[in-house]
N, CA, C, O and the ligand as a Tripos MOL2 file, in Angstrom:
@<TRIPOS>MOLECULE
protein
  249   247    63     0     0
PROTEIN
NO_CHARGES

@<TRIPOS>ATOM
      1 N         -16.8520   27.7580    4.1680 N.3       1 MET1
      2 CA        -16.3790   26.9280    3.0600 C.3       1 MET1
      3 C         -15.3220   27.6870    2.2460 C.2       1 MET1
      4 O         -15.5320   28.8160    1.8030 O.2       1 MET1
      5 N         -14.2270   27.0440    2.0770 N.am      2 ALA2
      6 CA        -13.1460   27.7140    1.3490 C.3       2 ALA2
      7 C         -12.6900   26.8550    0.1870 C.2       2 ALA2
      8 O         -12.5980   25.6290    0.2580 O.2       2 ALA2
      9 N         -12.4170   27.5600   -0.8610 N.am      3 PHE3
     10 CA        -11.9240   26.8360   -2.0340 C.3       3 PHE3
     11 C         -10.4140   26.7080   -1.9530 C.2       3 PHE3
     12 O          -9.6890   27.6970   -1.8480 O.2       3 PHE3
     13 N          -9.9750   25.5030   -2.0030 N.am      4 LYS4
     14 CA         -8.5340   25.2930   -1.9020 C.3       4 LYS4
     15 C          -7.8940   25.4170   -3.2840 C.2       4 LYS4
     16 O          -8.4400   25.0070   -4.3080 O.2       4 LYS4
     17 N          -6.7510   25.9850   -3.2450 N.am      5 LYS5
     18 CA         -6.0480   26.1200   -4.5210 C.3       5 LYS5
     19 C          -5.3700   24.8010   -4.8690 C.2       5 LYS5
     20 O          -5.1020   23.9620   -4.0080 O.2       5 LYS5
     21 N          -5.1100   24.6560   -6.1250 N.am      6 PHE6
     22 CA         -4.5320   23.3850   -6.5650 C.3       6 PHE6
     23 C          -3.0890   23.2270   -6.0930 C.2       6 PHE6
     24 O          -2.6020   22.1130   -5.8970 O.2       6 PHE6
     25 N          -2.4250   24.3480   -5.9160 N.am      7 ASP7
     26 CA         -1.0290   24.2380   -5.4820 C.3       7 ASP7
     27 C          -0.9320   24.0220   -3.9860 C.2       7 ASP7
     28 O           0.1220   24.2210   -3.3820 O.2       7 ASP7
     29 N          -2.0350   23.6160   -3.4010 N.am      8 ASP8
     30 CA         -2.0190   23.3120   -1.9790 C.3       8 ASP8
     31 C          -1.5520   21.8810   -1.7420 C.2       8 ASP8
     32 O          -1.4210   21.4360   -0.6020 O.2       8 ASP8
     33 N          -1.3070   21.1820   -2.8190 N.am      9 ARG9
     34 CA         -0.8860   19.7880   -2.6960 C.3       9 ARG9
     35 C           0.4750   19.6930   -2.0330 C.2       9 ARG9
     36 O           1.3250   20.5640   -2.2150 O.2       9 ARG9
     37 N           0.6730   18.6710   -1.2890 N.am     10 PRO10
     38 CA          1.9360   18.5040   -0.5590 C.3      10 PRO10
     39 C           3.1300   18.3330   -1.5010 C.2      10 PRO10
     40 O           4.1960   18.8930   -1.2440 O.2      10 PRO10
     41 N           2.9790   17.6060   -2.5370 N.am     11 SER11
     42 CA          4.1070   17.4150   -3.4330 C.3      11 SER11
     43 C           3.6080   17.1320   -4.8390 C.2      11 SER11
     44 O           2.4490   16.7770   -5.0510 O.2      11 SER11
     45 N           4.4800   17.2930   -5.7550 N.am     12 ARG12
     46 CA          4.0820   17.0560   -7.1450 C.3      12 ARG12
     47 C           4.1440   15.5760   -7.4500 C.2      12 ARG12
     48 O           5.2170   15.0050   -7.6430 O.2      12 ARG12
     49 N           3.0020   14.9800   -7.4880 N.am     13 ASP13
     50 CA          2.9680   13.5610   -7.8180 C.3      13 ASP13
     51 C           2.8930   13.3960   -9.3260 C.2      13 ASP13
     52 O           2.7690   14.3580  -10.0830 O.2      13 ASP13
     53 N           2.9720   12.1770   -9.7150 N.am     14 PHE14
     54 CA          2.8270   11.9080  -11.1390 C.3      14 PHE14
     55 C           1.3990   12.2410  -11.5550 C.2      14 PHE14
     56 O           0.4430   11.8620  -10.8790 O.2      14 PHE14
     57 N           1.2680   12.9280  -12.6370 N.am     15 PRO15
     58 CA         -0.0930   13.1970  -13.1110 C.3      15 PRO15
     59 C          -0.7660   11.9010  -13.5170 C.2      15 PRO15
     60 O          -0.1470   11.0290  -14.1270 O.2      15 PRO15
     61 N          -2.0270   11.7850  -13.1760 N.am     16 PRO16
     62 CA         -2.7480   10.5380  -13.5060 C.3      16 PRO16
     63 C          -2.8520   10.3740  -15.0110 C.2      16 PRO16
     64 O          -3.7340   10.9370  -15.6610 O.2      16 PRO16
     65 N          -1.9550    9.6080  -15.5330 N.am     17 ARG17
     66 CA         -1.9420    9.4230  -16.9730 C.3      17 ARG17
     67 C          -2.8050    8.2320  -17.3520 C.2      17 ARG17
     68 O          -2.7510    7.1800  -16.7140 O.2      17 ARG17
     69 N          -3.5730    8.4030  -18.3590 N.am     18 LYS18
     70 CA         -4.4420    7.3250  -18.7990 C.3      18 LYS18
     71 C          -3.6150    6.3290  -19.6150 C.2      18 LYS18
     72 O          -3.0500    6.6690  -20.6540 O.2      18 LYS18
     73 N          -3.5610    5.1280  -19.1310 N.am     19 MET19
     74 CA         -2.8120    4.1080  -19.8530 C.3      19 MET19
     75 C          -3.7820    3.1770  -20.5690 C.2      19 MET19
     76 O          -4.7450    2.6700  -19.9940 O.2      19 MET19
     77 N          -3.4940    2.9810  -21.8200 N.am     20 LEU20
     78 CA         -4.3390    2.0710  -22.5870 C.3      20 LEU20
     79 C          -3.8220    0.6540  -22.4400 C.2      20 LEU20
     80 O          -2.6310    0.3880  -22.5980 O.2      20 LEU20
     81 N          -4.7230   -0.2320  -22.1410 N.am     21 LYS21
     82 CA         -4.3190   -1.6300  -22.0090 C.3      21 LYS21
     83 C          -4.6270   -2.3790  -23.2980 C.2      21 LYS21
     84 O          -5.6440   -2.1600  -23.9550 O.2      21 LYS21
     85 N          -3.7360   -3.2370  -23.6140 N.am     22 GLY22
     86 CA         -3.9590   -3.9950  -24.8350 C.3      22 GLY22
     87 C          -2.8190   -4.9600  -25.0730 C.2      22 GLY22
     88 O          -2.0670   -5.3060  -24.1610 O.2      22 GLY22
     89 N          -2.7120   -5.3680  -26.2640 N.am     23 ASN23
     90 CA         -1.6740   -6.3250  -26.6240 C.3      23 ASN23
     91 C          -1.0630   -5.9170  -27.9590 C.2      23 ASN23
     92 O          -1.6100   -6.1880  -29.0290 O.2      23 ASN23
     93 N           0.0720   -5.2670  -27.8630 N.am     24 TRP24
     94 CA          0.7480   -4.8470  -29.0780 C.3      24 TRP24
     95 C           2.1470   -5.4430  -29.1000 C.2      24 TRP24
     96 O           2.6200   -6.0440  -28.1350 O.2      24 TRP24
     97 N           2.7690   -5.2510  -30.2200 N.am     25 LYS25
     98 CA          4.1250   -5.7440  -30.3510 C.3      25 LYS25
     99 C           4.9900   -4.6030  -30.8530 C.2      25 LYS25
    100 O           4.6150   -3.8640  -31.7630 O.2      25 LYS25
    101 N           6.1370   -4.4800  -30.2450 N.am     26 CYS26
    102 CA          7.0360   -3.4140  -30.6550 C.3      26 CYS26
    103 C           7.5380   -3.6980  -32.0670 C.2      26 CYS26
    104 O           7.9940   -4.8020  -32.3650 O.2      26 CYS26
    105 N           7.4500   -2.6940  -32.9240 N.am     27 ALA27
    106 CA          7.8580   -2.8800  -34.3120 C.3      27 ALA27
    107 C           9.3750   -2.8950  -34.4430 C.2      27 ALA27
    108 O           9.9120   -3.2210  -35.5010 O.2      27 ALA27
    109 N          10.0430   -2.5510  -33.3890 N.am     28 ASP28
    110 CA         11.4970   -2.4910  -33.4560 C.3      28 ASP28
    111 C          12.1490   -3.7290  -32.8350 C.2      28 ASP28
    112 O          12.8800   -4.4590  -33.5040 O.2      28 ASP28
    113 N          11.8780   -3.9510  -31.5710 N.am     29 CYS29
    114 CA         12.5510   -5.0560  -30.8850 C.3      29 CYS29
    115 C          11.6350   -6.2560  -30.7100 C.2      29 CYS29
    116 O          12.0800   -7.3120  -30.2610 O.2      29 CYS29
    117 N          10.3740   -6.1090  -31.0550 N.am     30 GLY30
    118 CA          9.4590   -7.2380  -30.9710 C.3      30 GLY30
    119 C           8.9610   -7.5320  -29.5770 C.2      30 GLY30
    120 O           8.3480   -8.5720  -29.3360 O.2      30 GLY30
    121 N           9.2180   -6.6350  -28.6700 N.am     31 LYS31
    122 CA          8.7850   -6.8230  -27.2950 C.3      31 LYS31
    123 C           7.2770   -6.6640  -27.1920 C.2      31 LYS31
    124 O           6.6510   -5.9250  -27.9520 O.2      31 LYS31
    125 N           6.7230   -7.3730  -26.2400 N.am     32 GLU32
    126 CA          5.2880   -7.2880  -26.0450 C.3      32 GLU32
    127 C           4.9400   -6.0240  -25.2900 C.2      32 GLU32
    128 O           5.5760   -5.6870  -24.2910 O.2      32 GLU32
    129 N           3.9400   -5.3370  -25.7670 N.am     33 ILE33
    130 CA          3.5110   -4.1060  -25.1050 C.3      33 ILE33
    131 C           2.0960   -4.3130  -24.5860 C.2      33 ILE33
    132 O           1.1910   -4.6740  -25.3380 O.2      33 ILE33
    133 N           1.9250   -4.0850  -23.3220 N.am     34 THR34
    134 CA          0.5980   -4.2840  -22.7410 C.3      34 THR34
    135 C          -0.0220   -2.9610  -22.3260 C.2      34 THR34
    136 O          -1.2210   -2.8760  -22.0620 O.2      34 THR34
    137 N           0.8050   -1.9400  -22.2730 N.am     35 GLU35
    138 CA          0.2900   -0.6320  -21.8600 C.3      35 GLU35
    139 C           0.8730    0.4530  -22.7480 C.2      35 GLU35
    140 O           2.0630    0.4530  -23.0630 O.2      35 GLU35
    141 N           0.0190    1.3670  -23.1410 N.am     36 LEU36
    142 CA          0.4850    2.4910  -23.9450 C.3      36 LEU36
    143 C          -0.1220    3.7700  -23.3990 C.2      36 LEU36
    144 O          -1.3000    3.8040  -23.0440 O.2      36 LEU36
    145 N           0.6750    4.8100  -23.3320 N.am     37 PRO37
    146 CA          0.1490    6.0940  -22.8350 C.3      37 PRO37
    147 C          -0.6270    6.8410  -23.8970 C.2      37 PRO37
    148 O          -1.1500    7.9270  -23.6470 O.2      37 PRO37
    149 N          -0.7010    6.2650  -25.0720 N.am     38 PHE38
    150 CA         -1.4300    6.9410  -26.1500 C.3      38 PHE38
    151 C          -2.0980    5.8940  -27.0160 C.2      38 PHE38
    152 O          -1.7950    4.7040  -26.9280 O.2      38 PHE38
    153 N          -2.9820    6.3400  -27.8260 N.am     39 GLU39
    154 CA         -3.6690    5.4100  -28.7210 C.3      39 GLU39
    155 C          -2.8000    5.1690  -29.9520 C.2      39 GLU39
    156 O          -2.4610    6.1100  -30.6690 O.2      39 GLU39
    157 N          -2.4490    3.9420  -30.1910 N.am     40 PRO40
    158 CA         -1.6180    3.6390  -31.3600 C.3      40 PRO40
    159 C          -2.4160    3.7590  -32.6470 C.2      40 PRO40
    160 O          -3.5440    3.2770  -32.7510 O.2      40 PRO40
    161 N          -1.8090    4.4060  -33.6120 N.am     41 SER41
    162 CA         -2.5160    4.5300  -34.8980 C.3      41 SER41
    163 C          -2.2230    3.2990  -35.7390 C.2      41 SER41
    164 O          -1.0940    2.8090  -35.7690 O.2      41 SER41
    165 N          -3.2480    2.8020  -36.4240 N.am     42 PRO42
    166 CA         -3.1150    1.5550  -37.1830 C.3      42 PRO42
    167 C          -2.1500    1.6850  -38.3540 C.2      42 PRO42
    168 O          -1.5840    0.6860  -38.7990 O.2      42 PRO42
    169 N          -1.9560    2.8940  -38.8580 N.am     43 ASP43
    170 CA         -1.0730    3.0370  -40.0060 C.3      43 ASP43
    171 C           0.3480    3.3820  -39.5880 C.2      43 ASP43
    172 O           1.1880    3.7320  -40.4170 O.2      43 ASP43
    173 N           0.5990    3.2780  -38.2940 N.am     44 ARG44
    174 CA          1.9450    3.5660  -37.8100 C.3      44 ARG44
    175 C           2.4170    2.4240  -36.9410 C.2      44 ARG44
    176 O           1.6320    1.8290  -36.2030 O.2      44 ARG44
    177 N           3.6860    2.1200  -37.0270 N.am     45 PRO45
    178 CA          4.2100    1.0490  -36.1830 C.3      45 PRO45
    179 C           4.2080    1.4480  -34.7110 C.2      45 PRO45
    180 O           4.4260    2.6070  -34.3560 O.2      45 PRO45
    181 N           3.9590    0.4660  -33.8820 N.am     46 THR46
    182 CA          3.9270    0.7220  -32.4470 C.3      46 THR46
    183 C           5.2590    0.3240  -31.8340 C.2      46 THR46
    184 O           5.7950   -0.7490  -32.1110 O.2      46 THR46
    185 N           5.7670    1.1840  -31.0190 N.am     47 TYR47
    186 CA          7.0480    0.9010  -30.3760 C.3      47 TYR47
    187 C           6.8870    0.8540  -28.8720 C.2      47 TYR47
    188 O           6.0100    1.4940  -28.2920 O.2      47 TYR47
    189 N           7.7550    0.0830  -28.2660 N.am     48 CYS48
    190 CA          7.7630    0.0690  -26.8100 C.3      48 CYS48
    191 C           8.4280    1.3560  -26.3250 C.2      48 CYS48
    192 O           8.9650    2.1400  -27.1070 O.2      48 CYS48
    193 N           8.3720    1.5400  -25.0310 N.am     49 ARG49
    194 CA          8.8560    2.7990  -24.4650 C.3      49 ARG49
    195 C          10.3290    3.0340  -24.7950 C.2      49 ARG49
    196 O          10.7390    4.1420  -25.1370 O.2      49 ARG49
    197 N          11.0990    1.9760  -24.6830 N.am     50 GLU50
    198 CA         12.5290    2.1320  -24.9170 C.3      50 GLU50
    199 C          12.8110    2.5290  -26.3580 C.2      50 GLU50
    200 O          13.5990    3.4370  -26.6240 O.2      50 GLU50
    201 N          12.1590    1.8390  -27.2760 N.am     51 CYS51
    202 CA         12.3890    2.1310  -28.6830 C.3      51 CYS51
    203 C          11.8270    3.4990  -29.0410 C.2      51 CYS51
    204 O          12.3410    4.1830  -29.9260 O.2      51 CYS51
    205 N          10.7940    3.8770  -28.3600 N.am     52 TRP52
    206 CA         10.2250    5.1920  -28.6050 C.3      52 TRP52
    207 C          11.2620    6.2590  -28.2910 C.2      52 TRP52
    208 O          11.5080    7.1720  -29.0780 O.2      52 TRP52
    209 N          11.8530    6.1150  -27.1300 N.am     53 GLN53
    210 CA         12.8440    7.1070  -26.7100 C.3      53 GLN53
    211 C          14.0540    7.0500  -27.6230 C.2      53 GLN53
    212 O          14.6530    8.0740  -27.9530 O.2      53 GLN53
    213 N          14.3980    5.8520  -28.0190 N.am     54 LYS54
    214 CA         15.5480    5.6850  -28.9010 C.3      54 LYS54
    215 C          15.3020    6.4410  -30.2120 C.2      54 LYS54
    216 O          16.1720    7.1530  -30.7120 O.2      54 LYS54
    217 N          14.1160    6.2680  -30.7410 N.am     55 ARG55
    218 CA         13.8000    6.8960  -32.0200 C.3      55 ARG55
    219 C          13.6660    8.4040  -31.8750 C.2      55 ARG55
    220 O          14.0110    9.1690  -32.7760 O.2      55 ARG55
    221 N          13.1650    8.8020  -30.7390 N.am     56 ARG56
    222 CA         12.9920   10.2410  -30.5310 C.3      56 ARG56
    223 C          14.3360   10.9400  -30.4790 C.2      56 ARG56
    224 O          14.5070   12.0270  -31.0310 O.2      56 ARG56
    225 N          15.2690   10.3200  -29.8250 N.am     57 THR57
    226 CA         16.5870   10.9430  -29.7250 C.3      57 THR57
    227 C          17.3140   10.8380  -31.0540 C.2      57 THR57
    228 O          18.1340   11.6870  -31.4040 O.2      57 THR57
    229 N          17.0010    9.7940  -31.7780 N.am     58 GLN58
    230 CA         17.6600    9.6260  -33.0730 C.3      58 GLN58
    231 C          17.2420   10.7450  -34.0300 C.2      58 GLN58
    232 O          18.0290   11.1910  -34.8650 O.2      58 GLN58
    233 N          16.0240   11.1740  -33.8970 N.am     59 LYS59
    234 CA         15.5250   12.2170  -34.7750 C.3      59 LYS59
    235 C          16.3180   13.5070  -34.6250 C.2      59 LYS59
    236 O          16.5360   14.2470  -35.5840 O.2      59 LYS59
    237 N          16.7390   13.7490  -33.4020 N.am     60 PHE60
    238 CA         17.4320   14.9980  -33.1360 C.3      60 PHE60
    239 C          18.9250   14.9030  -33.4330 C.2      60 PHE60
    240 O          19.6220   15.9150  -33.5110 O.2      60 PHE60
    241 N          19.3900   13.7060  -33.5920 N.am     61 GLY61
    242 CA         20.8250   13.5450  -33.7600 C.3      61 GLY61
    243 C          21.2760   13.6990  -35.2010 C.2      61 GLY61
    244 O          22.3010   13.1500  -35.6060 O.2      61 GLY61
    245 N          20.5180   14.4360  -35.9540 N.am     62 ARG62
    246 CA         20.8850   14.5690  -37.3640 C.3      62 ARG62
    247 C          21.7960   15.7540  -37.5940 C.2      62 ARG62
    248 O          22.2010   16.0100  -38.7280 O.2      62 ARG62
    249 ZN         11.0140   -2.0190  -28.5740 Zn       63 ZN63
@<TRIPOS>BOND
     1     1     2 1
     2     2     3 1
     3     3     4 2
     4     3     5 am
     5     5     6 1
     6     6     7 1
     7     7     8 2
     8     7     9 am
     9     9    10 1
    10    10    11 1
    11    11    12 2
    12    11    13 am
    13    13    14 1
    14    14    15 1
    15    15    16 2
    16    15    17 am
    17    17    18 1
    18    18    19 1
    19    19    20 2
    20    19    21 am
    21    21    22 1
    22    22    23 1
    23    23    24 2
    24    23    25 am
    25    25    26 1
    26    26    27 1
    27    27    28 2
    28    27    29 am
    29    29    30 1
    30    30    31 1
    31    31    32 2
    32    31    33 am
    33    33    34 1
    34    34    35 1
    35    35    36 2
    36    35    37 am
    37    37    38 1
    38    38    39 1
    39    39    40 2
    40    39    41 am
    41    41    42 1
    42    42    43 1
    43    43    44 2
    44    43    45 am
    45    45    46 1
    46    46    47 1
    47    47    48 2
    48    47    49 am
    49    49    50 1
    50    50    51 1
    51    51    52 2
    52    51    53 am
    53    53    54 1
    54    54    55 1
    55    55    56 2
    56    55    57 am
    57    57    58 1
    58    58    59 1
    59    59    60 2
    60    59    61 am
    61    61    62 1
    62    62    63 1
    63    63    64 2
    64    63    65 am
    65    65    66 1
    66    66    67 1
    67    67    68 2
    68    67    69 am
    69    69    70 1
    70    70    71 1
    71    71    72 2
    72    71    73 am
    73    73    74 1
    74    74    75 1
    75    75    76 2
    76    75    77 am
    77    77    78 1
    78    78    79 1
    79    79    80 2
    80    79    81 am
    81    81    82 1
    82    82    83 1
    83    83    84 2
    84    83    85 am
    85    85    86 1
    86    86    87 1
    87    87    88 2
    88    87    89 am
    89    89    90 1
    90    90    91 1
    91    91    92 2
    92    91    93 am
    93    93    94 1
    94    94    95 1
    95    95    96 2
    96    95    97 am
    97    97    98 1
    98    98    99 1
    99    99   100 2
   100    99   101 am
   101   101   102 1
   102   102   103 1
   103   103   104 2
   104   103   105 am
   105   105   106 1
   106   106   107 1
   107   107   108 2
   108   107   109 am
   109   109   110 1
   110   110   111 1
   111   111   112 2
   112   111   113 am
   113   113   114 1
   114   114   115 1
   115   115   116 2
   116   115   117 am
   117   117   118 1
   118   118   119 1
   119   119   120 2
   120   119   121 am
   121   121   122 1
   122   122   123 1
   123   123   124 2
   124   123   125 am
   125   125   126 1
   126   126   127 1
   127   127   128 2
   128   127   129 am
   129   129   130 1
   130   130   131 1
   131   131   132 2
   132   131   133 am
   133   133   134 1
   134   134   135 1
   135   135   136 2
   136   135   137 am
   137   137   138 1
   138   138   139 1
   139   139   140 2
   140   139   141 am
   141   141   142 1
   142   142   143 1
   143   143   144 2
   144   143   145 am
   145   145   146 1
   146   146   147 1
   147   147   148 2
   148   147   149 am
   149   149   150 1
   150   150   151 1
   151   151   152 2
   152   151   153 am
   153   153   154 1
   154   154   155 1
   155   155   156 2
   156   155   157 am
   157   157   158 1
   158   158   159 1
   159   159   160 2
   160   159   161 am
   161   161   162 1
   162   162   163 1
   163   163   164 2
   164   163   165 am
   165   165   166 1
   166   166   167 1
   167   167   168 2
   168   167   169 am
   169   169   170 1
   170   170   171 1
   171   171   172 2
   172   171   173 am
   173   173   174 1
   174   174   175 1
   175   175   176 2
   176   175   177 am
   177   177   178 1
   178   178   179 1
   179   179   180 2
   180   179   181 am
   181   181   182 1
   182   182   183 1
   183   183   184 2
   184   183   185 am
   185   185   186 1
   186   186   187 1
   187   187   188 2
   188   187   189 am
   189   189   190 1
   190   190   191 1
   191   191   192 2
   192   191   193 am
   193   193   194 1
   194   194   195 1
   195   195   196 2
   196   195   197 am
   197   197   198 1
   198   198   199 1
   199   199   200 2
   200   199   201 am
   201   201   202 1
   202   202   203 1
   203   203   204 2
   204   203   205 am
   205   205   206 1
   206   206   207 1
   207   207   208 2
   208   207   209 am
   209   209   210 1
   210   210   211 1
   211   211   212 2
   212   211   213 am
   213   213   214 1
   214   214   215 1
   215   215   216 2
   216   215   217 am
   217   217   218 1
   218   218   219 1
   219   219   220 2
   220   219   221 am
   221   221   222 1
   222   222   223 1
   223   223   224 2
   224   223   225 am
   225   225   226 1
   226   226   227 1
   227   227   228 2
   228   227   229 am
   229   229   230 1
   230   230   231 1
   231   231   232 2
   232   231   233 am
   233   233   234 1
   234   234   235 1
   235   235   236 2
   236   235   237 am
   237   237   238 1
   238   238   239 1
   239   239   240 2
   240   239   241 am
   241   241   242 1
   242   242   243 1
   243   243   244 2
   244   243   245 am
   245   245   246 1
   246   246   247 1
   247   247   248 2
@<TRIPOS>SUBSTRUCTURE
     1 MET1         2 RESIDUE 1 A MET
     2 ALA2         6 RESIDUE 1 A ALA
     3 PHE3        10 RESIDUE 1 A PHE
     4 LYS4        14 RESIDUE 1 A LYS
     5 LYS5        18 RESIDUE 1 A LYS
     6 PHE6        22 RESIDUE 1 A PHE
     7 ASP7        26 RESIDUE 1 A ASP
     8 ASP8        30 RESIDUE 1 A ASP
     9 ARG9        34 RESIDUE 1 A ARG
    10 PRO10       38 RESIDUE 1 A PRO
    11 SER11       42 RESIDUE 1 A SER
    12 ARG12       46 RESIDUE 1 A ARG
    13 ASP13       50 RESIDUE 1 A ASP
    14 PHE14       54 RESIDUE 1 A PHE
    15 PRO15       58 RESIDUE 1 A PRO
    16 PRO16       62 RESIDUE 1 A PRO
    17 ARG17       66 RESIDUE 1 A ARG
    18 LYS18       70 RESIDUE 1 A LYS
    19 MET19       74 RESIDUE 1 A MET
    20 LEU20       78 RESIDUE 1 A LEU
    21 LYS21       82 RESIDUE 1 A LYS
    22 GLY22       86 RESIDUE 1 A GLY
    23 ASN23       90 RESIDUE 1 A ASN
    24 TRP24       94 RESIDUE 1 A TRP
    25 LYS25       98 RESIDUE 1 A LYS
    26 CYS26      102 RESIDUE 1 A CYS
    27 ALA27      106 RESIDUE 1 A ALA
    28 ASP28      110 RESIDUE 1 A ASP
    29 CYS29      114 RESIDUE 1 A CYS
    30 GLY30      118 RESIDUE 1 A GLY
    31 LYS31      122 RESIDUE 1 A LYS
    32 GLU32      126 RESIDUE 1 A GLU
    33 ILE33      130 RESIDUE 1 A ILE
    34 THR34      134 RESIDUE 1 A THR
    35 GLU35      138 RESIDUE 1 A GLU
    36 LEU36      142 RESIDUE 1 A LEU
    37 PRO37      146 RESIDUE 1 A PRO
    38 PHE38      150 RESIDUE 1 A PHE
    39 GLU39      154 RESIDUE 1 A GLU
    40 PRO40      158 RESIDUE 1 A PRO
    41 SER41      162 RESIDUE 1 A SER
    42 PRO42      166 RESIDUE 1 A PRO
    43 ASP43      170 RESIDUE 1 A ASP
    44 ARG44      174 RESIDUE 1 A ARG
    45 PRO45      178 RESIDUE 1 A PRO
    46 THR46      182 RESIDUE 1 A THR
    47 TYR47      186 RESIDUE 1 A TYR
    48 CYS48      190 RESIDUE 1 A CYS
    49 ARG49      194 RESIDUE 1 A ARG
    50 GLU50      198 RESIDUE 1 A GLU
    51 CYS51      202 RESIDUE 1 A CYS
    52 TRP52      206 RESIDUE 1 A TRP
    53 GLN53      210 RESIDUE 1 A GLN
    54 LYS54      214 RESIDUE 1 A LYS
    55 ARG55      218 RESIDUE 1 A ARG
    56 ARG56      222 RESIDUE 1 A ARG
    57 THR57      226 RESIDUE 1 A THR
    58 GLN58      230 RESIDUE 1 A GLN
    59 LYS59      234 RESIDUE 1 A LYS
    60 PHE60      238 RESIDUE 1 A PHE
    61 GLY61      242 RESIDUE 1 A GLY
    62 ARG62      246 RESIDUE 1 A ARG
    63 ZN63       249 GROUP 0 **** ****
């Protein structure tokens, strides 16, 4: 019996990310969001993926 190392995998696949299913609305564009990679906080607006990236890059563009 041999213990295989983790880097024995053939290729780097996407890590199994836990997606939360639900029904949210993007606070920016109003798009419907059915999946989120994180738990949305009730005191913060929820954004879709596109708006998230948009806002993230905007933060750095100061
Ligand atoms: Zn959006």
